[in-house]
C-alpha positions in Angstrom: 15.0 54.9 4.3 12.2 54.0 6.8 8.8 54.9 5.5 5.1 54.1 6.0 3.9 51.3 3.6 0.8 51.5 1.5 -2.3 49.4 2.0 -5.4 49.1 -0.1 -8.0 50.4 2.3 -10.9 49.8 -0.1 -10.6 46.1 0.4 -11.3 46.2 4.1 -14.8 45.4 5.4 -16.4 48.4 7.2 -15.6 47.4 10.8 -12.0 46.6 10.1 -11.6 49.8 8.1 -12.8 51.9 10.9 -10.7 50.1 13.5 -7.6 50.3 11.4 -7.8 54.0 10.7 -8.8 54.7 14.4 -5.7 52.8 15.6 -3.4 54.7 13.3 -4.9 58.0 14.3 -4.6 57.2 18.0 -1.0 56.2 17.7 -0.1 59.2 15.6 -1.6 61.5 18.1 0.8 60.1 20.8 3.8 61.2 18.7 4.9 64.6 19.9 6.5 65.6 16.6 3.5 64.6 14.6 1.2 66.4 16.9 3.1 69.6 16.1 4.2 69.1 12.5 1.3 67.1 11.2 -1.5 68.8 13.2 -3.5 69.8 10.2 -3.3 66.3 8.7 -4.3 64.7 12.0 -7.2 67.1 12.4 -8.5 66.3 8.9 -8.3 62.5 9.6 -10.0 62.9 12.9 -12.8 64.8 11.3 -13.2 62.3 8.5 -13.1 59.4 11.0 -15.9 61.0 13.1 -18.1 61.3 10.0 -17.3 57.6 9.1 -18.3 56.6 12.6 -21.7 58.4 12.3 -22.3 56.8 8.9 -21.3 53.4 10.3 -23.8 53.6 13.1 -26.6 54.5 10.7 -25.8 51.5 8.5 -26.1 49.0 11.3 -29.2 46.9 12.2 -32.1 49.1 13.2 -33.0 49.0 16.9 -36.5 48.2 15.7 -35.5 44.9 14.3 -35.4 43.3 17.7 -38.9 44.7 18.5 -40.2 43.3 15.2 -38.8 39.9 15.9 -40.3 39.8 19.4 -43.7 41.0 18.1 -43.5 38.4 15.3 -42.8 35.6 17.8 -45.8 36.6 19.8 -48.2 36.7 16.9 -46.9 33.3 15.6 -47.5 31.8 19.0 -51.0 33.3 19.1 -51.8 32.1 15.6 -50.5 28.6 16.3 -52.5 28.6 19.6 -55.6 29.6 17.7 -55.2 26.8 15.1 -54.8 24.2 17.9 -57.8 25.5 19.7 -60.0 25.2 16.6 -58.8 21.7 15.9 -59.5 20.8 19.5 -63.2 21.6 19.0 -63.6 19.5 15.9 -64.4 16.3 17.7 -66.7 17.7 20.4 -70.0 15.9 20.9 -71.7 19.3 20.9 -72.7 19.6 17.3 -73.1 23.4 17.3 -69.6 23.8 18.6 -68.2 21.2 16.3 -69.9 22.8 13.3 -68.4 26.2 14.2 -65.0 24.6 14.5 -65.4 23.0 11.0 -66.1 26.4 9.5 -63.1 28.1 11.2 -60.8 25.2 10.4 -61.7 25.5 6.7 -61.0 29.2 7.0 -57.5 28.4 8.3 -57.0 25.9 5.4 -58.2 28.4 2.8 -55.7 31.1 3.9 -52.8 28.6 4.3 -50.8 31.0 6.5 -47.5 29.8 7.6 -45.5 31.3 10.4 -42.4 30.8 8.2 -43.8 33.1 5.5 -42.0 36.3 4.6 -42.7 38.9 7.3 -44.8 41.3 5.2 -46.7 38.5 3.5 -47.7 37.1 6.8 -48.7 40.5 8.1 -50.9 41.2 5.1 -52.6 37.8 5.2 -53.3 38.1 8.9 -54.9 41.5 8.5 -57.5 39.9 6.2 -57.7 36.7 8.2 -58.5 38.6 11.4 -61.0 40.8 9.6 -62.9 37.7 8.6 -63.0 36.5 12.1 -64.3 39.8 13.4 -66.9 39.9 10.6 -68.4 37.0 8.8 -67.1 34.4 11.2 -67.8 36.4 14.4 -70.6 34.0 15.4 -68.4 30.9 15.1 -65.6 32.7 17.1 -68.1 33.6 19.8 -69.6 30.1 19.9 -66.1 28.7 20.7 -65.2 31.6 23.0 -62.1 32.4 20.9 -62.6 36.1 20.9 -59.6 36.7 23.3 -57.4 34.8 20.8 -58.6 36.9 17.9 -58.2 40.2 19.8 -54.7 39.3 20.9 -53.7 38.1 17.4 -54.9 41.3 15.9 -53.0 43.4 18.4 -49.7 41.5 17.8 -50.1 41.7 14.1 -50.7 45.4 14.2 -47.6 45.8 16.4 -45.5 44.0 13.7 -47.1 46.3 11.1 -46.3 49.4 13.1 -42.7 48.5 13.8 -42.0 47.5 10.1 -43.5 50.8 9.0 -41.3 52.7 11.4 -38.2 50.8 10.3 -39.0 51.7 6.7 -39.3 55.3 7.6 -36.0 55.2 9.5 -34.3 53.7 6.4 -35.7 56.4 4.2 -33.9 59.0 6.3 -30.5 57.4 5.8 -28.5 59.1 3.0 -27.8 56.6 0.2 -24.1 55.7 0.1 -23.3 57.8 3.1 -20.8 55.2 4.5 -19.0 54.8 1.1 -18.6 58.5 0.9 -17.4 58.8 4.5 -14.9 56.0 3.9 -13.5 57.7 0.8 -13.0 60.8 2.8 -11.2 58.9 5.5 -9.0 57.1 2.9 -8.0 60.5 1.4 -7.1 62.0 4.8 -5.2 58.8 5.8 -3.1 58.8 2.6 -2.4 62.5 3.0 -1.1 61.8 6.5 1.1 58.9 5.2 2.7 61.1 2.6 3.3 63.8 5.1 4.9 61.4 7.6 7.1 59.9 4.9 8.2 63.4 3.8 9.0 64.4 7.4 11.1 61.3 7.9 12.9 61.9 4.7 13.7 65.6 5.3 14.2 65.6 9.1 15.4 62.1 9.6 13.5 59.1 10.8 14.5 59.1 14.5 11.5 61.1 15.7 9.0 59.1 13.7 10.5 55.6 13.8 8.2 54.3 16.6 5.1 55.4 14.8 6.2 54.1 11.4 7.1 50.8 13.0 3.7 50.6 14.6 1.8 51.5 11.5 3.7 49.1 9.3 3.1 46.3 11.7 -0.6 47.1 11.4 -0.3 47.1 7.6 1.2 43.7 7.7 -1.5 42.4 10.0 -4.4 43.8 8.0 -3.0 42.6 4.7 -2.8 39.1 6.0 -5.7 38.8 8.3 -8.3 41.1 6.8 -7.6 41.6 3.2 -6.3 38.0 2.8 -3.2 39.2 0.9 0.4 38.0 1.5 2.3 40.9 3.0 5.8 41.8 1.8 8.6 40.6 4.0 9.8 44.2 4.5 6.3 45.4 5.4 7.1 46.4 9.0 10.0 48.8 8.5 13.4 49.2 6.9 15.2 50.8 4.0 13.4 51.1 0.7 14.4 52.7 -2.6 11.2 54.6 -3.2 7.5 54.8 -2.6 5.8 51.4 -3.1 2.9 51.1 -5.5 -0.7 50.3 -4.3 -1.3 46.6 -3.6 -2.4 44.6 -6.7 -4.4 41.4 -7.2 -7.7 40.2 -6.1 -8.2 39.6 -2.4 -9.3 36.2 -1.1 -11.2 37.7 1.8 -11.9 40.9 3.7 -15.6 41.4 2.9 -17.5 44.2 1.2 -17.4 47.9 2.0 -21.0 48.4 0.9 -23.5 50.0 3.2 -25.5 47.3 5.0 -28.4 47.1 7.6 -27.1 44.1 9.4 -24.0 43.8 11.6 -20.5 44.7 10.4 
């Protein structure tokens, strides 16, 4: 008899998983018989998928990440500009200015700050670096008229500090494992629908459900090959089978992880 094939949903990456289940749900809802005779199963899957969508959005890159990157670029430019300005004063014929430049240049060397440093490391070092410039090296900074550089550098560094703190707070509010839990609920609702469709096709005949089963099995074949990286069965689209197939076995060669992540999916 014609029946819906199984697929190991757990092996799909997060984006592919959501798209696959969404496509199956949308196509099932177009089937008049299923809308009536599998209404509860479709409603359960729709609810589970909505929860997965919410969890998926939470797991994506924070919107603050772009703000952090922009603020980091600004402070790096200011820091590099400050270093170049100090070096430019080293060879001045004015001894007072050259002496001030030597002090500030040694201060730069002592801190050894690199704009390629880890974000938080750079932030912490620059807090102390700027505090020195506003305190014990304020005279030298004033002598070389570098106060605007120092003020702007402090502001840019504080902006990075504020954005990273906000992002940390944002992450603290995200439930741990929310996406995994939502995916499991979607998987359960999906498999319940599959069993129900197969039962309807067996009891009532496959005529009313053939188009949906064909569509779903075509998707199964595609996702097995292109997402999971598994060779699909030759009969995976539709046809007569002697029973319910077992879950797919073996280790996938691709497909990605279903773990919650902050970066793009």
